[in-house]
PQR file of N, CA, C, O and H, with PARSE charges and radii, in Angstrom:
ATOM      1  N   GLN A   1       0.959  -1.253  -0.058 -0.4000 1.5000
ATOM      2  CA  GLN A   1       0.009   0.157  -0.171 -0.0000 2.0000
ATOM      3  C   GLN A   1       0.932   1.189  -0.089  0.5500 1.7000
ATOM      4  O   GLN A   1       0.757   2.165  -0.818 -0.5500 1.4000
ATOM      5  N   ALA A   2       1.991   1.152   0.750 -0.4000 1.5000
ATOM      6  CA  ALA A   2       2.969   2.312   0.715 -0.0000 2.0000
ATOM      7  C   ALA A   2       3.345   2.647  -0.620  0.5500 1.7000
ATOM      8  O   ALA A   2       3.486   3.836  -0.906 -0.5500 1.4000
ATOM      9  H   ALA A   2       2.133   0.358   1.342  0.4000 1.0000
ATOM     10  N   LEU A   3       3.552   1.635  -1.591 -0.4000 1.5000
ATOM     11  CA  LEU A   3       4.222   1.800  -2.653 -0.0000 2.0000
ATOM     12  C   LEU A   3       3.263   2.614  -3.639  0.5500 1.7000
ATOM     13  O   LEU A   3       3.732   3.200  -4.615 -0.5500 1.4000
ATOM     14  H   LEU A   3       3.437   0.669  -1.359  0.4000 1.0000
ATOM     15  N   PHE A   4       1.746   2.626  -3.308 -0.4000 1.5000
ATOM     16  CA  PHE A   4       1.010   3.314  -4.026 -0.0000 2.0000
ATOM     17  C   PHE A   4       0.472   4.683  -3.456  0.5500 1.7000
ATOM     18  O   PHE A   4      -0.370   5.451  -3.922 -0.5500 1.4000
ATOM     19  H   PHE A   4       1.365   2.150  -2.515  0.4000 1.0000
ATOM     20  N   GLY A   5       1.142   4.740  -2.424 -0.4000 1.5000
ATOM     21  CA  GLY A   5       0.914   6.135  -1.628 -0.0000 2.0000
ATOM     22  C   GLY A   5      -0.330   6.093  -0.765  0.5500 1.7000
ATOM     23  O   GLY A   5      -0.857   7.164  -0.463 -0.5500 1.4000
ATOM     24  H   GLY A   5       1.826   4.116  -2.046  0.4000 1.0000
ATOM     25  N   TYR A   6      -0.856   4.925  -0.331 -0.4000 1.5000
ATOM     26  CA  TYR A   6      -1.836   4.776   0.437 -0.0000 2.0000
ATOM     27  C   TYR A   6      -1.645   4.713   1.986  0.5500 1.7000
ATOM     28  O   TYR A   6      -0.620   4.111   2.308 -0.5500 1.4000
ATOM     29  H   TYR A   6      -0.428   4.055  -0.576  0.4000 1.0000
ATOM     30  N   PRO A   7      -2.191   5.064   2.737 -0.5600 1.5000
ATOM     31  CA  PRO A   7      -1.914   4.875   4.298  0.2800 2.0000
ATOM     32  C   PRO A   7      -1.741   3.319   4.699  0.5500 1.7000
ATOM     33  O   PRO A   7      -2.510   2.462   4.263 -0.5500 1.4000
ATOM     34  N   VAL A   8      -0.827   3.071   5.436 -0.4000 1.5000
ATOM     35  CA  VAL A   8      -0.511   1.814   5.999 -0.0000 2.0000
ATOM     36  C   VAL A   8      -1.284   1.459   6.986  0.5500 1.7000
ATOM     37  O   VAL A   8      -1.262   2.253   7.926 -0.5500 1.4000
ATOM     38  H   VAL A   8      -0.202   3.768   5.790  0.4000 1.0000
ATOM     39  N   PRO A   9      -2.015   0.476   7.119 -0.5600 1.5000
ATOM     40  CA  PRO A   9      -2.963   0.146   8.478  0.2800 2.0000
ATOM     41  C   PRO A   9      -2.167  -0.062   9.466  0.5500 1.7000
ATOM     42  O   PRO A   9      -0.991  -0.369   9.271 -0.5500 1.4000
ATOM     43  N   VAL A  10      -2.718   0.083  10.752 -0.4000 1.5000
ATOM     44  CA  VAL A  10      -2.160  -0.286  11.953 -0.0000 2.0000
ATOM     45  C   VAL A  10      -2.852  -1.516  12.201  0.5500 1.7000
ATOM     46  O   VAL A  10      -4.068  -1.605  12.036 -0.5500 1.4000
ATOM     47  H   VAL A  10      -3.673   0.333  10.910  0.4000 1.0000
ATOM     48  N   TRP A  11      -2.037  -2.606  12.645 -0.4000 1.5000
ATOM     49  CA  TRP A  11      -2.852  -4.009  13.120 -0.0000 2.0000
ATOM     50  C   TRP A  11      -2.503  -4.248  14.342  0.5500 1.7000
ATOM     51  O   TRP A  11      -1.416  -3.804  14.712 -0.5500 1.4000
ATOM     52  H   TRP A  11      -1.048  -2.533  12.779  0.4000 1.0000
ATOM     53  N   HIS A  12      -3.217  -4.901  15.144 -0.4000 1.5000
ATOM     54  CA  HIS A  12      -3.092  -5.027  16.629 -0.0000 2.0000
ATOM     55  C   HIS A  12      -3.481  -6.732  16.858  0.5500 1.7000
ATOM     56  O   HIS A  12      -4.617  -7.175  16.689 -0.5500 1.4000
ATOM     57  H   HIS A  12      -4.101  -5.261  14.843  0.4000 1.0000
ATOM     58  N   HIS A  13      -2.681  -7.295  17.139 -0.4000 1.5000
ATOM     59  CA  HIS A  13      -3.304  -8.896  17.386 -0.0000 2.0000
ATOM     60  C   HIS A  13      -3.431  -8.934  18.821  0.5500 1.7000
ATOM     61  O   HIS A  13      -2.593  -8.385  19.536 -0.5500 1.4000
ATOM     62  H   HIS A  13      -1.758  -6.936  17.276  0.4000 1.0000
ATOM     63  N   HIS A  14      -4.457  -9.568  19.299 -0.4000 1.5000
ATOM     64  CA  HIS A  14      -4.735  -9.807  20.687 -0.0000 2.0000
ATOM     65  C   HIS A  14      -5.020 -11.304  20.982  0.5500 1.7000
ATOM     66  O   HIS A  14      -5.224 -12.214  20.178 -0.5500 1.4000
ATOM     67  H   HIS A  14      -5.137 -10.014  18.718  0.4000 1.0000
ATOM     68  N   ARG A  15      -4.987 -11.325  22.230 -0.4000 1.5000
ATOM     69  CA  ARG A  15      -5.380 -12.775  22.705 -0.0000 2.0000
ATOM     70  C   ARG A  15      -6.790 -13.184  22.443  0.5500 1.7000
ATOM     71  O   ARG A  15      -7.656 -12.337  22.226 -0.5500 1.4000
ATOM     72  H   ARG A  15      -4.822 -10.586  22.883  0.4000 1.0000
ATOM     73  N   LEU A  16      -7.038 -14.441  22.456 -0.4000 1.5000
ATOM     74  CA  LEU A  16      -8.602 -14.933  22.203 -0.0000 2.0000
ATOM     75  C   LEU A  16      -9.327 -14.274  23.282  0.5500 1.7000
ATOM     76  O   LEU A  16      -9.025 -14.431  24.465 -0.5500 1.4000
ATOM     77  H   LEU A  16      -6.334 -15.129  22.632  0.4000 1.0000
ATOM     78  N   ILE A  17     -10.594 -13.294  22.743 -0.4000 1.5000
ATOM     79  CA  ILE A  17     -11.434 -12.874  23.820 -0.0000 2.0000
ATOM     80  C   ILE A  17     -12.561 -13.548  23.921  0.5500 1.7000
ATOM     81  O   ILE A  17     -13.211 -13.998  22.977 -0.5500 1.4000
ATOM     82  H   ILE A  17     -10.839 -13.166  21.782  0.4000 1.0000
ATOM     83  N   ARG A  18     -12.832 -13.635  25.153 -0.4000 1.5000
ATOM     84  CA  ARG A  18     -13.995 -14.774  25.631 -0.0000 2.0000
ATOM     85  C   ARG A  18     -15.049 -13.784  26.597  0.5500 1.7000
ATOM     86  O   ARG A  18     -14.726 -12.794  27.253 -0.5500 1.4000
ATOM     87  H   ARG A  18     -12.304 -13.269  25.919  0.4000 1.0000
ATOM     88  N   ASP A  19     -16.376 -14.388  26.452 -0.4000 1.5000
ATOM     89  CA  ASP A  19     -17.275 -13.849  27.390 -0.0000 2.0000
ATOM     90  C   ASP A  19     -17.251 -14.312  28.719  0.5500 1.7000
ATOM     91  O   ASP A  19     -16.467 -15.201  29.049 -0.5500 1.4000
ATOM     92  H   ASP A  19     -16.639 -15.192  25.920  0.4000 1.0000
ATOM     93  N   GLU A  20     -18.058 -13.779  29.538 -0.4000 1.5000
ATOM     94  CA  GLU A  20     -17.992 -14.185  31.111 -0.0000 2.0000
ATOM     95  C   GLU A  20     -18.232 -15.584  31.302  0.5500 1.7000
ATOM     96  O   GLU A  20     -17.869 -16.113  32.353 -0.5500 1.4000
ATOM     97  H   GLU A  20     -18.695 -13.056  29.270  0.4000 1.0000
ATOM     98  N   SER A  21     -18.835 -16.280  30.352 -0.4000 1.5000
ATOM     99  CA  SER A  21     -18.946 -17.734  30.524 -0.0000 2.0000
ATOM    100  C   SER A  21     -17.624 -18.539  30.050  0.5500 1.7000
ATOM    101  O   SER A  21     -17.520 -19.753  30.226 -0.5500 1.4000
ATOM    102  H   SER A  21     -19.130 -15.850  29.498  0.4000 1.0000
ATOM    103  N   GLY A  22     -16.650 -17.771  29.448 -0.4000 1.5000
ATOM    104  CA  GLY A  22     -15.716 -18.590  29.031 -0.0000 2.0000
ATOM    105  C   GLY A  22     -15.619 -18.899  27.485  0.5500 1.7000
ATOM    106  O   GLY A  22     -14.638 -19.295  26.855 -0.5500 1.4000
ATOM    107  H   GLY A  22     -16.734 -16.785  29.305  0.4000 1.0000
ATOM    108  N   ARG A  23     -16.917 -18.609  27.032 -0.4000 1.5000
ATOM    109  CA  ARG A  23     -17.095 -18.936  25.433 -0.0000 2.0000
ATOM    110  C   ARG A  23     -16.380 -17.743  24.556  0.5500 1.7000
ATOM    111  O   ARG A  23     -16.381 -16.573  24.939 -0.5500 1.4000
ATOM    112  H   ARG A  23     -17.714 -18.287  27.543  0.4000 1.0000
ATOM    113  N   ARG A  24     -15.811 -18.155  23.415 -0.4000 1.5000
ATOM    114  CA  ARG A  24     -14.815 -17.229  22.854 -0.0000 2.0000
ATOM    115  C   ARG A  24     -16.199 -16.465  21.978  0.5500 1.7000
ATOM    116  O   ARG A  24     -17.250 -16.997  21.620 -0.5500 1.4000
ATOM    117  H   ARG A  24     -15.810 -19.106  23.105  0.4000 1.0000
ATOM    118  N   LEU A  25     -15.735 -15.036  21.803 -0.4000 1.5000
ATOM    119  CA  LEU A  25     -16.583 -14.277  21.203 -0.0000 2.0000
ATOM    120  C   LEU A  25     -16.492 -14.426  19.611  0.5500 1.7000
ATOM    121  O   LEU A  25     -15.513 -13.878  19.105 -0.5500 1.4000
ATOM    122  H   LEU A  25     -14.881 -14.604  22.094  0.4000 1.0000
ATOM    123  N   ALA A  26     -17.244 -14.993  18.874 -0.4000 1.5000
ATOM    124  CA  ALA A  26     -17.223 -15.255  17.575 -0.0000 2.0000
ATOM    125  C   ALA A  26     -18.667 -15.141  16.821  0.5500 1.7000
ATOM    126  O   ALA A  26     -19.709 -15.426  17.410 -0.5500 1.4000
ATOM    127  H   ALA A  26     -18.040 -15.438  19.284  0.4000 1.0000
ATOM    128  N   LYS A  27     -18.640 -14.772  15.687 -0.4000 1.5000
ATOM    129  CA  LYS A  27     -20.078 -14.719  14.974 -0.0000 2.0000
ATOM    130  C   LYS A  27     -20.340 -15.949  14.865  0.5500 1.7000
ATOM    131  O   LYS A  27     -21.438 -16.244  15.338 -0.5500 1.4000
ATOM    132  H   LYS A  27     -17.793 -14.540  15.209  0.4000 1.0000
ATOM    133  N   ARG A  28     -19.514 -17.146  14.236 -0.4000 1.5000
ATOM    134  CA  ARG A  28     -19.988 -18.538  14.216 -0.0000 2.0000
ATOM    135  C   ARG A  28     -20.487 -19.278  15.593  0.5500 1.7000
ATOM    136  O   ARG A  28     -21.051 -20.372  15.581 -0.5500 1.4000
ATOM    137  H   ARG A  28     -18.622 -16.907  13.851  0.4000 1.0000
ATOM    138  N   ASP A  29     -20.233 -18.610  16.648 -0.4000 1.5000
ATOM    139  CA  ASP A  29     -20.992 -18.893  17.889 -0.0000 2.0000
ATOM    140  C   ASP A  29     -21.940 -18.255  18.423  0.5500 1.7000
ATOM    141  O   ASP A  29     -22.276 -18.428  19.594 -0.5500 1.4000
ATOM    142  H   ASP A  29     -19.775 -17.721  16.657  0.4000 1.0000
ATOM    143  N   GLN A  30     -22.614 -17.250  17.452 -0.4000 1.5000
ATOM    144  CA  GLN A  30     -23.766 -16.574  17.853 -0.0000 2.0000
ATOM    145  C   GLN A  30     -23.409 -15.496  18.974  0.5500 1.7000
ATOM    146  O   GLN A  30     -24.242 -15.034  19.754 -0.5500 1.4000
ATOM    147  H   GLN A  30     -22.340 -17.109  16.501  0.4000 1.0000
ATOM    148  N   ALA A  31     -22.113 -15.173  18.945 -0.4000 1.5000
ATOM    149  CA  ALA A  31     -21.913 -13.880  20.164 -0.0000 2.0000
ATOM    150  C   ALA A  31     -22.398 -12.818  19.616  0.5500 1.7000
ATOM    151  O   ALA A  31     -22.501 -12.658  18.400 -0.5500 1.4000
ATOM    152  H   ALA A  31     -21.437 -15.549  18.311  0.4000 1.0000
ATOM    153  N   ARG A  32     -22.800 -11.844  20.661 -0.4000 1.5000
ATOM    154  CA  ARG A  32     -23.256 -10.522  20.244 -0.0000 2.0000
ATOM    155  C   ARG A  32     -22.487  -9.714  19.602  0.5500 1.7000
ATOM    156  O   ARG A  32     -21.324  -9.737  20.006 -0.5500 1.4000
ATOM    157  H   ARG A  32     -22.715 -11.974  21.649  0.4000 1.0000
ATOM    158  N   ALA A  33     -22.733  -8.909  18.633 -0.4000 1.5000
ATOM    159  CA  ALA A  33     -21.786  -7.889  17.839 -0.0000 2.0000
ATOM    160  C   ALA A  33     -21.526  -6.628  18.857  0.5500 1.7000
ATOM    161  O   ALA A  33     -22.366  -6.234  19.666 -0.5500 1.4000
ATOM    162  H   ALA A  33     -23.678  -8.891  18.305  0.4000 1.0000
ATOM    163  N   LEU A  34     -20.420  -6.149  18.706 -0.4000 1.5000
ATOM    164  CA  LEU A  34     -19.822  -4.814  19.318 -0.0000 2.0000
ATOM    165  C   LEU A  34     -21.183  -3.931  18.877  0.5500 1.7000
ATOM    166  O   LEU A  34     -21.851  -3.525  19.828 -0.5500 1.4000
ATOM    167  H   LEU A  34     -19.738  -6.469  18.049  0.4000 1.0000
ATOM    168  N   ALA A  35     -21.550  -3.672  17.837 -0.4000 1.5000
ATOM    169  CA  ALA A  35     -22.705  -2.985  17.246 -0.0000 2.0000
ATOM    170  C   ALA A  35     -23.894  -2.977  18.353  0.5500 1.7000
ATOM    171  O   ALA A  35     -24.276  -2.061  19.081 -0.5500 1.4000
ATOM    172  H   ALA A  35     -21.008  -4.002  17.064  0.4000 1.0000
ATOM    173  N   THR A  36     -24.358  -4.356  18.222 -0.4000 1.5000
ATOM    174  CA  THR A  36     -25.435  -4.634  19.288 -0.0000 2.0000
ATOM    175  C   THR A  36     -25.224  -4.067  20.807  0.5500 1.7000
ATOM    176  O   THR A  36     -26.079  -3.456  21.449 -0.5500 1.4000
ATOM    177  H   THR A  36     -24.048  -5.100  17.630  0.4000 1.0000
ATOM    178  N   LEU A  37     -24.005  -4.373  21.212 -0.4000 1.5000
ATOM    179  CA  LEU A  37     -23.755  -3.908  22.565 -0.0000 2.0000
ATOM    180  C   LEU A  37     -23.835  -2.347  22.635  0.5500 1.7000
ATOM    181  O   LEU A  37     -24.423  -1.797  23.567 -0.5500 1.4000
ATOM    182  H   LEU A  37     -23.311  -4.870  20.691  0.4000 1.0000
ATOM    183  N   ARG A  38     -23.235  -1.648  21.634 -0.4000 1.5000
ATOM    184  CA  ARG A  38     -23.373  -0.243  21.396 -0.0000 2.0000
ATOM    185  C   ARG A  38     -24.812   0.218  21.451  0.5500 1.7000
ATOM    186  O   ARG A  38     -25.171   1.188  22.118 -0.5500 1.4000
ATOM    187  H   ARG A  38     -22.757  -2.094  20.877  0.4000 1.0000
ATOM    188  N   ASP A  39     -25.606  -0.517  20.725 -0.4000 1.5000
ATOM    189  CA  ASP A  39     -27.003  -0.145  20.482 -0.0000 2.0000
ATOM    190  C   ASP A  39     -27.833  -0.111  21.873  0.5500 1.7000
ATOM    191  O   ASP A  39     -28.724   0.664  22.221 -0.5500 1.4000
ATOM    192  H   ASP A  39     -25.314  -1.306  20.184  0.4000 1.0000
ATOM    193  N   GLU A  40     -27.341  -1.031  22.443 -0.4000 1.5000
ATOM    194  CA  GLU A  40     -27.913  -1.389  23.925 -0.0000 2.0000
ATOM    195  C   GLU A  40     -27.545  -0.264  24.823  0.5500 1.7000
ATOM    196  O   GLU A  40     -28.219  -0.012  25.822 -0.5500 1.4000
ATOM    197  H   GLU A  40     -26.617  -1.661  22.160  0.4000 1.0000
ATOM    198  N   GLY A  41     -26.520   0.399  24.499 -0.4000 1.5000
ATOM    199  CA  GLY A  41     -26.216   1.630  25.542 -0.0000 2.0000
ATOM    200  C   GLY A  41     -24.794   1.294  26.102  0.5500 1.7000
ATOM    201  O   GLY A  41     -24.330   2.118  26.890 -0.5500 1.4000
ATOM    202  H   GLY A  41     -25.973   0.195  23.687  0.4000 1.0000
ATOM    203  N   ALA A  42     -24.064   0.226  25.811 -0.4000 1.5000
ATOM    204  CA  ALA A  42     -22.802   0.032  26.432 -0.0000 2.0000
ATOM    205  C   ALA A  42     -21.887   0.963  25.650  0.5500 1.7000
ATOM    206  O   ALA A  42     -21.992   1.140  24.436 -0.5500 1.4000
ATOM    207  H   ALA A  42     -24.441  -0.444  25.171  0.4000 1.0000
ATOM    208  N   THR A  43     -20.847   1.633  26.548 -0.4000 1.5000
ATOM    209  CA  THR A  43     -19.818   2.232  26.104 -0.0000 2.0000
ATOM    210  C   THR A  43     -18.689   1.689  25.723  0.5500 1.7000
ATOM    211  O   THR A  43     -18.736   0.459  25.708 -0.5500 1.4000
ATOM    212  H   THR A  43     -20.763   1.490  27.535  0.4000 1.0000
ATOM    213  N   PRO A  44     -17.576   2.208  25.374 -0.5600 1.5000
ATOM    214  CA  PRO A  44     -16.347   1.823  25.009  0.2800 2.0000
ATOM    215  C   PRO A  44     -15.821   1.104  26.217  0.5500 1.7000
ATOM    216  O   PRO A  44     -15.424  -0.056  26.104 -0.5500 1.4000
ATOM    217  N   ALA A  45     -15.798   1.756  27.408 -0.4000 1.5000
ATOM    218  CA  ALA A  45     -15.162   1.362  28.709 -0.0000 2.0000
ATOM    219  C   ALA A  45     -16.090   0.298  29.355  0.5500 1.7000
ATOM    220  O   ALA A  45     -15.571  -0.573  30.053 -0.5500 1.4000
ATOM    221  H   ALA A  45     -16.120   2.698  27.500  0.4000 1.0000
ATOM    222  N   ASP A  46     -17.451   0.318  29.161 -0.4000 1.5000
ATOM    223  CA  ASP A  46     -18.218  -0.730  29.582 -0.0000 2.0000
ATOM    224  C   ASP A  46     -17.808  -2.053  28.783  0.5500 1.7000
ATOM    225  O   ASP A  46     -17.790  -3.141  29.358 -0.5500 1.4000
ATOM    226  H   ASP A  46     -17.873   1.025  28.594  0.4000 1.0000
ATOM    227  N   ILE A  47     -17.520  -1.930  27.600 -0.4000 1.5000
ATOM    228  CA  ILE A  47     -17.098  -3.213  26.764 -0.0000 2.0000
ATOM    229  C   ILE A  47     -15.805  -3.711  27.013  0.5500 1.7000
ATOM    230  O   ILE A  47     -15.575  -4.920  27.065 -0.5500 1.4000
ATOM    231  H   ILE A  47     -17.534  -1.045  27.133  0.4000 1.0000
ATOM    232  N   ARG A  48     -14.939  -2.829  27.173 -0.4000 1.5000
ATOM    233  CA  ARG A  48     -13.563  -3.142  27.768 -0.0000 2.0000
ATOM    234  C   ARG A  48     -13.664  -3.725  29.044  0.5500 1.7000
ATOM    235  O   ARG A  48     -12.782  -4.542  29.310 -0.5500 1.4000
ATOM    236  H   ARG A  48     -15.126  -1.848  27.132  0.4000 1.0000
ATOM    237  N   ALA A  49     -14.561  -3.499  29.940 -0.4000 1.5000
ATOM    238  CA  ALA A  49     -14.451  -4.034  31.345 -0.0000 2.0000
ATOM    239  C   ALA A  49     -15.322  -5.579  31.102  0.5500 1.7000
ATOM    240  O   ALA A  49     -15.057  -6.525  31.845 -0.5500 1.4000
ATOM    241  H   ALA A  49     -15.277  -2.835  29.724  0.4000 1.0000
ATOM    242  N   MET A  50     -16.103  -5.682  30.279 -0.4000 1.5000
ATOM    243  CA  MET A  50     -16.858  -6.939  30.101 -0.0000 2.0000
ATOM    244  C   MET A  50     -15.767  -7.823  29.814  0.5500 1.7000
ATOM    245  O   MET A  50     -15.741  -8.937  30.337 -0.5500 1.4000
ATOM    246  H   MET A  50     -16.318  -4.914  29.675  0.4000 1.0000
ATOM    247  N   LEU A  51     -14.771  -7.401  28.958 -0.4000 1.5000
ATOM    248  CA  LEU A  51     -13.703  -8.209  28.441 -0.0000 2.0000
ATOM    249  C   LEU A  51     -12.584  -8.447  29.359  0.5500 1.7000
ATOM    250  O   LEU A  51     -11.644  -9.197  29.092 -0.5500 1.4000
ATOM    251  H   LEU A  51     -14.792  -6.496  28.533  0.4000 1.0000
ATOM    252  N   GLY A  52     -12.718  -7.763  30.486 -0.4000 1.5000
ATOM    253  CA  GLY A  52     -11.603  -7.872  31.387 -0.0000 2.0000
ATOM    254  C   GLY A  52     -10.288  -6.980  31.305  0.5500 1.7000
ATOM    255  O   GLY A  52      -9.280  -7.094  32.002 -0.5500 1.4000
ATOM    256  H   GLY A  52     -13.481  -7.154  30.703  0.4000 1.0000
ATOM    257  N   LEU A  53     -10.555  -5.995  30.209 -0.4000 1.5000
ATOM    258  CA  LEU A  53      -9.753  -4.982  29.841 -0.0000 2.0000
ATOM    259  C   LEU A  53      -9.825  -3.661  30.633  0.5500 1.7000
ATOM    260  O   LEU A  53     -10.904  -3.088  30.784 -0.5500 1.4000
ATOM    261  H   LEU A  53     -11.374  -5.902  29.642  0.4000 1.0000
ATOM    262  N   ARG A  54      -8.779  -3.226  31.090 -0.4000 1.5000
ATOM    263  CA  ARG A  54      -8.714  -2.123  32.167 -0.0000 2.0000
ATOM    264  C   ARG A  54      -8.995  -0.770  31.164  0.5500 1.7000
ATOM    265  O   ARG A  54      -9.974  -0.054  31.374 -0.5500 1.4000
ATOM    266  H   ARG A  54      -7.903  -3.691  30.967  0.4000 1.0000
ATOM    267  N   ALA A  55      -8.166  -0.527  30.200 -0.4000 1.5000
ATOM    268  CA  ALA A  55      -8.049   0.978  29.832 -0.0000 2.0000
ATOM    269  C   ALA A  55      -8.156   0.724  28.382  0.5500 1.7000
ATOM    270  O   ALA A  55      -8.180  -0.441  27.983 -0.5500 1.4000
ATOM    271  H   ALA A  55      -7.370  -1.109  30.029  0.4000 1.0000
ATOM    272  N   ALA A  56      -8.224   1.733  27.544 -0.4000 1.5000
ATOM    273  CA  ALA A  56      -8.121   1.864  26.096 -0.0000 2.0000
ATOM    274  C   ALA A  56      -6.616   1.447  25.658  0.5500 1.7000
ATOM    275  O   ALA A  56      -5.693   1.920  26.320 -0.5500 1.4000
ATOM    276  H   ALA A  56      -8.205   2.679  27.868  0.4000 1.0000
ATOM    277  N   PRO A  57      -6.396   0.788  24.831 -0.5600 1.5000
ATOM    278  CA  PRO A  57      -5.023   0.446  24.209  0.2800 2.0000
ATOM    279  C   PRO A  57      -4.386   1.873  23.869  0.5500 1.7000
ATOM    280  O   PRO A  57      -5.016   2.841  23.442 -0.5500 1.4000
ATOM    281  N   VAL A  58      -3.126   1.822  24.120 -0.4000 1.5000
ATOM    282  CA  VAL A  58      -2.342   2.955  23.679 -0.0000 2.0000
ATOM    283  C   VAL A  58      -1.834   2.856  22.108  0.5500 1.7000
ATOM    284  O   VAL A  58      -1.222   1.855  21.735 -0.5500 1.4000
ATOM    285  H   VAL A  58      -2.615   1.036  24.467  0.4000 1.0000
ATOM    286  N   ARG A  59      -2.090   3.829  21.308 -0.4000 1.5000
ATOM    287  CA  ARG A  59      -1.715   3.885  20.118 -0.0000 2.0000
ATOM    288  C   ARG A  59      -0.419   4.334  19.751  0.5500 1.7000
ATOM    289  O   ARG A  59      -0.167   5.464  20.168 -0.5500 1.4000
ATOM    290  H   ARG A  59      -2.587   4.642  21.610  0.4000 1.0000
ATOM    291  N   ALA A  60       0.544   3.741  19.045 -0.4000 1.5000
ATOM    292  CA  ALA A  60       1.989   4.424  18.857 -0.0000 2.0000
ATOM    293  C   ALA A  60       1.862   5.347  17.892  0.5500 1.7000
ATOM    294  O   ALA A  60       2.833   6.022  17.551 -0.5500 1.4000
ATOM    295  H   ALA A  60       0.340   2.823  18.706  0.4000 1.0000
TER
END
């Protein structure tokens, strides 16, 4: 992409994210989508807390 002058995406690999029951969050397992959680009123901080994450990731 850089060769064509397009912005280079920033990627982040994270550990497998699971719900409070230990099931992985995946569409094929009918996990609720982030958009659904947001539509239900969850804030980004709420979602991070649900996943056991404390703060927003630091971007370089």
